[in-house]
C-alpha positions, 0 to 999 in steps of 0.5 A: 474468516474466509478460508480462501485468502491467499498468501499475504503480500509484502510491498517494501516502501521505496521511501526507505530505499537508497534513492541514489541506486534505485535501479539496483534496489529494484533489481535486488528486491526482484532477486529476493522474491518480492513481487510488489514495490510501494512508491510513496509520492509526497507533494509537500502540501497534503503531507509535509515532505516532498519525495519523487514524481512520475518521471522517476517512476517512468524511468524505473518501469522498464528495469523491473517486472515488479508490481508498481503500487503507487501511493499518491499522498498529494492534494487533488490527486486527479491532476496527476493520474494520467502522468502516473498511468503513463509512467506505468503504475499498476495500481494508483492509491489516492487519499479520501481526504484529498480528492473531492470527486472520488468516484470520478477519479477512481473511474479514471484510474481503472479506465486507464488500465490500473487497479484503483485503491483508496487510502484512509488516514488514521482518523478517517472513518470507514463510512467514507467507503459507503457506495464506493467500496465495490469500485475499489481493488484495494483499501489502504489503512494508514496506521501512522499519520502520512508524511514521514517514515519510521513512525510507531504503529497506531494501535487502534488501527487493528480494530479498523482493519478487523472492521473493514475485513468484516465489511468486505466479506459482508458486501461480498467484494474482493477488495484487498486490505493494505496496511502502511505504517509501523509494519514489522515482523513483530506485528505482521501476524496480528495484522494478517489475522485481522484481515490485512492482505498487503503489508507495506514496510519501509525502514523495518525492511530495508534496514535489515538486509539481505532482502531475501531473508527479511522477506522470508521473515515477514512471510513466516510471521504473516502466515501465522496470522493467516492460519490463526485469522479471527 
Protein backbone atom coordinates (compact mmCIF):
# COMPACT_ATOMS: atom_id res chain seq x y z
CA UNK A 1 0.00 0.00 0.00
CA UNK A 2 1.34 3.42 -0.91
CA UNK A 3 2.39 5.54 2.06
CA UNK A 4 1.38 8.85 0.49
CA UNK A 5 -2.38 8.41 0.62
CA UNK A 6 -4.28 11.36 2.02
CA UNK A 7 -7.16 11.44 4.48
CA UNK A 8 -10.26 9.72 3.05
CA UNK A 9 -13.11 11.94 1.90
CA UNK A 10 -16.75 11.49 2.89
CA UNK A 11 -19.25 12.58 0.22
CA UNK A 12 -22.81 12.50 1.61
CA UNK A 13 -25.36 11.54 -1.02
CA UNK A 14 -28.14 14.10 -1.32
CA UNK A 15 -30.44 11.29 -2.42
CA UNK A 16 -31.09 10.82 1.31
CA UNK A 17 -31.29 14.52 2.17
CA UNK A 18 -34.45 16.56 2.62
CA UNK A 19 -35.18 17.85 -0.90
CA UNK A 20 -37.54 20.45 0.57
CA UNK A 21 -34.62 22.24 2.25
CA UNK A 22 -31.62 21.53 0.06
CA UNK A 23 -30.12 24.96 0.65
CA UNK A 24 -30.12 24.39 4.42
CA UNK A 25 -28.82 20.84 4.03
CA UNK A 26 -25.86 22.14 2.01
CA UNK A 27 -25.17 24.86 4.57
CA UNK A 28 -25.30 22.38 7.44
CA UNK A 29 -22.95 19.98 5.64
CA UNK A 30 -20.45 22.77 5.11
CA UNK A 31 -20.77 23.89 8.73
CA UNK A 32 -20.14 20.29 9.82
CA UNK A 33 -16.77 20.26 8.08
CA UNK A 34 -17.68 18.31 4.93
CA UNK A 35 -15.86 19.25 1.73
CA UNK A 36 -17.69 17.12 -0.88
CA UNK A 37 -21.34 16.40 -1.62
CA UNK A 38 -22.62 13.69 -3.98
CA UNK A 39 -25.47 14.41 -6.41
CA UNK A 40 -27.29 11.30 -7.67
CA UNK A 41 -28.89 12.11 -11.02
CA UNK A 42 -31.32 9.43 -12.25
CA UNK A 43 -33.31 9.44 -15.47
CA UNK A 44 -35.87 6.63 -15.11
CA UNK A 45 -34.25 4.80 -18.05
CA UNK A 46 -30.74 3.70 -17.10
CA UNK A 47 -32.09 3.23 -13.55
CA UNK A 48 -35.74 2.92 -12.46
CA UNK A 49 -36.03 6.13 -10.44
CA UNK A 50 -36.08 9.80 -11.45
CA UNK A 51 -34.38 12.34 -9.21
CA UNK A 52 -32.98 15.80 -9.93
CA UNK A 53 -31.50 17.57 -12.92
CA UNK A 54 -29.07 20.29 -13.88
CA UNK A 55 -31.38 23.24 -13.02
CA UNK A 56 -31.43 22.21 -9.35
CA UNK A 57 -27.66 21.79 -9.26
CA UNK A 58 -27.25 25.20 -10.88
CA UNK A 59 -29.64 26.85 -8.41
CA UNK A 60 -27.72 25.41 -5.45
CA UNK A 61 -24.23 26.15 -6.78
CA UNK A 62 -23.99 29.78 -5.53
CA UNK A 63 -25.16 28.76 -2.06
CA UNK A 64 -22.15 26.68 -1.04
CA UNK A 65 -18.42 26.12 -1.51
CA UNK A 66 -18.83 22.34 -1.32
CA UNK A 67 -17.23 20.28 -4.09
CA UNK A 68 -20.08 19.10 -6.34
CA UNK A 69 -19.52 15.43 -7.21
CA UNK A 70 -22.24 14.73 -9.81
CA UNK A 71 -23.02 11.09 -10.57
CA UNK A 72 -24.98 10.71 -13.82
CA UNK A 73 -26.98 7.49 -13.64
CA UNK A 74 -28.48 8.25 -17.04
CA UNK A 75 -28.62 6.69 -20.47
CA UNK A 76 -26.38 8.36 -23.07
CA UNK A 77 -24.91 10.85 -20.58
CA UNK A 78 -23.06 12.70 -23.34
CA UNK A 79 -26.39 14.46 -24.05
CA UNK A 80 -26.28 16.25 -20.69
CA UNK A 81 -22.60 17.00 -20.08
CA UNK A 82 -22.77 20.64 -21.14
CA UNK A 83 -25.81 21.27 -18.94
CA UNK A 84 -24.12 19.96 -15.81
CA UNK A 85 -20.84 21.68 -16.61
CA UNK A 86 -22.75 24.94 -16.94
CA UNK A 87 -24.56 24.16 -13.66
CA UNK A 88 -21.26 24.14 -11.80
CA UNK A 89 -20.35 20.48 -11.37
CA UNK A 90 -16.76 20.11 -10.14
CA UNK A 91 -16.70 16.45 -11.14
CA UNK A 92 -18.88 14.50 -13.56
CA UNK A 93 -19.12 10.75 -13.27
CA UNK A 94 -20.65 8.76 -16.11
CA UNK A 95 -21.38 5.05 -16.33
CA UNK A 96 -19.30 2.75 -18.51
CA UNK A 97 -22.46 0.77 -19.30
CA UNK A 98 -24.40 3.83 -20.51
CA UNK A 99 -21.99 5.56 -22.87
CA UNK A 100 -20.85 4.30 -26.27
CA UNK A 101 -17.97 6.71 -26.87
CA UNK A 102 -16.31 6.91 -23.47
CA UNK A 103 -13.09 8.58 -24.55
CA UNK A 104 -14.95 11.37 -26.28
CA UNK A 105 -17.30 11.98 -23.34
CA UNK A 106 -14.50 11.99 -20.78
CA UNK A 107 -12.49 14.42 -22.90
CA UNK A 108 -15.47 16.77 -23.09
CA UNK A 109 -15.80 16.74 -19.31
CA UNK A 110 -12.17 17.67 -18.77
CA UNK A 111 -12.20 20.26 -21.54
CA UNK A 112 -15.23 21.77 -19.81
CA UNK A 113 -13.18 22.35 -16.67
CA UNK A 114 -14.43 19.51 -14.48
CA UNK A 115 -12.82 16.34 -13.23
CA UNK A 116 -13.79 13.18 -15.12
CA UNK A 117 -14.90 9.95 -13.45
CA UNK A 118 -16.21 6.60 -14.60
CA UNK A 119 -18.69 4.47 -12.65
CA UNK A 120 -18.77 0.67 -12.84
CA UNK A 121 -21.82 -1.36 -11.90
CA UNK A 122 -21.24 -4.39 -9.65
CA UNK A 123 -21.06 -6.84 -12.57
CA UNK A 124 -18.83 -4.67 -14.77
CA UNK A 125 -15.23 -5.95 -14.91
CA UNK A 126 -12.19 -3.75 -14.43
CA UNK A 127 -11.06 -4.66 -17.95
CA UNK A 128 -13.33 -1.88 -19.25
CA UNK A 129 -10.70 0.51 -17.88
CA UNK A 130 -8.16 -0.75 -20.41
CA UNK A 131 -6.69 2.24 -22.28
CA UNK A 132 -8.90 4.75 -20.42
CA UNK A 133 -7.56 4.69 -16.85
CA UNK A 134 -4.93 7.45 -17.35
CA UNK A 135 -7.73 9.77 -18.47
CA UNK A 136 -9.71 9.32 -15.26
CA UNK A 137 -9.54 11.46 -12.15
CA UNK A 138 -11.69 8.92 -10.31
CA UNK A 139 -13.29 5.49 -10.70
CA UNK A 140 -16.55 4.87 -8.87
CA UNK A 141 -17.09 1.28 -7.74
CA UNK A 142 -20.81 0.68 -7.31
CA UNK A 143 -21.20 -1.65 -4.33
CA UNK A 144 -24.96 -1.94 -4.86
CA UNK A 145 -27.03 -1.97 -8.03
CA UNK A 146 -27.73 1.67 -8.91
CA UNK A 147 -31.13 3.28 -8.66
CA UNK A 148 -32.23 2.95 -5.04
CA UNK A 149 -30.93 4.16 -1.70
CA UNK A 150 -30.66 2.04 1.43
CA UNK A 151 -29.39 -1.17 -0.20
CA UNK A 152 -26.99 -3.61 1.46
CA UNK A 153 -23.32 -3.62 0.51
CA UNK A 154 -22.33 -6.35 -2.00
CA UNK A 155 -19.39 -8.21 -0.38
CA UNK A 156 -17.41 -8.99 -3.55
CA UNK A 157 -16.96 -5.25 -4.01
CA UNK A 158 -14.11 -5.42 -1.49
CA UNK A 159 -12.04 -7.57 -3.84
CA UNK A 160 -12.88 -5.30 -6.75
CA UNK A 161 -11.68 -2.23 -4.83
CA UNK A 162 -8.46 -4.01 -3.87
CA UNK A 163 -7.81 -5.14 -7.44
CA UNK A 164 -8.44 -1.64 -8.78
CA UNK A 165 -6.10 -0.13 -6.19
CA UNK A 166 -3.32 -2.51 -7.24
CA UNK A 167 -3.88 -1.65 -10.88
CA UNK A 168 -3.76 2.10 -10.23
CA UNK A 169 -0.48 1.72 -8.37
CA UNK A 170 1.01 -0.49 -11.06
CA UNK A 171 0.10 1.99 -13.80
CA UNK A 172 1.32 4.96 -11.76
CA UNK A 173 -1.82 7.08 -12.12
CA UNK A 174 -3.26 9.34 -9.43
CA UNK A 175 -6.83 8.12 -9.96
CA UNK A 176 -9.05 8.20 -6.89
CA UNK A 177 -11.30 5.29 -5.96
CA UNK A 178 -14.83 6.12 -4.85
CA UNK A 179 -17.27 3.60 -3.36
CA UNK A 180 -21.04 4.07 -3.42
CA UNK A 181 -23.64 1.75 -1.93
CA UNK A 182 -24.17 0.38 1.56
CA UNK A 183 -21.31 2.46 2.96
CA UNK A 184 -21.42 3.06 6.72
CA UNK A 185 -19.02 3.51 9.63
CA UNK A 186 -19.17 -0.26 10.10
CA UNK A 187 -17.38 -0.97 6.80
CA UNK A 188 -15.50 2.31 6.25
CA UNK A 189 -12.21 0.91 7.60
CA UNK A 190 -12.40 -2.17 5.36
CA UNK A 191 -13.10 -0.06 2.29
CA UNK A 192 -10.25 2.36 2.92
CA UNK A 193 -7.85 -0.46 3.80
CA UNK A 194 -8.44 -1.92 0.34
CA UNK A 195 -7.86 1.38 -1.42
CA UNK A 196 -11.00 3.53 -1.29
CA UNK A 197 -10.33 7.28 -1.22
CA UNK A 198 -13.86 8.70 -1.35
CA UNK A 199 -16.83 7.19 0.49
CA UNK A 200 -20.39 8.00 -0.57
CA UNK A 201 -23.04 7.53 2.09
CA UNK A 202 -26.72 8.37 1.98
CA UNK A 203 -29.09 7.07 4.64
CA UNK A 204 -26.22 5.89 6.87
CA UNK A 205 -25.16 9.53 7.07
CA UNK A 206 -28.29 11.69 6.90
CA UNK A 207 -30.34 9.52 9.28
CA UNK A 208 -27.83 10.15 12.07
CA UNK A 209 -27.59 13.85 12.94
CA UNK A 210 -25.86 15.97 14.06
CA UNK A 211 -23.83 15.93 10.87
CA UNK A 212 -20.60 17.04 12.52
CA UNK A 213 -20.61 14.03 14.84
CA UNK A 214 -21.55 11.61 12.08
CA UNK A 215 -18.80 13.01 9.85
CA UNK A 216 -16.25 12.51 12.61
CA UNK A 217 -17.45 8.95 13.21
CA UNK A 218 -16.91 8.12 9.53
CA UNK A 219 -13.47 9.73 9.54
CA UNK A 220 -12.38 7.93 12.70
CA UNK A 221 -13.29 4.56 11.17
CA UNK A 222 -11.84 5.43 7.76
CA UNK A 223 -8.51 6.45 9.28
CA UNK A 224 -8.24 3.04 10.92
CA UNK A 225 -8.33 1.55 7.45
CA UNK A 226 -5.74 4.01 6.19
CA UNK A 227 -3.37 3.00 8.97
CA UNK A 228 -3.87 -0.71 8.35
CA UNK A 229 -4.03 -0.62 4.53
CA UNK A 230 -3.32 -3.89 2.71
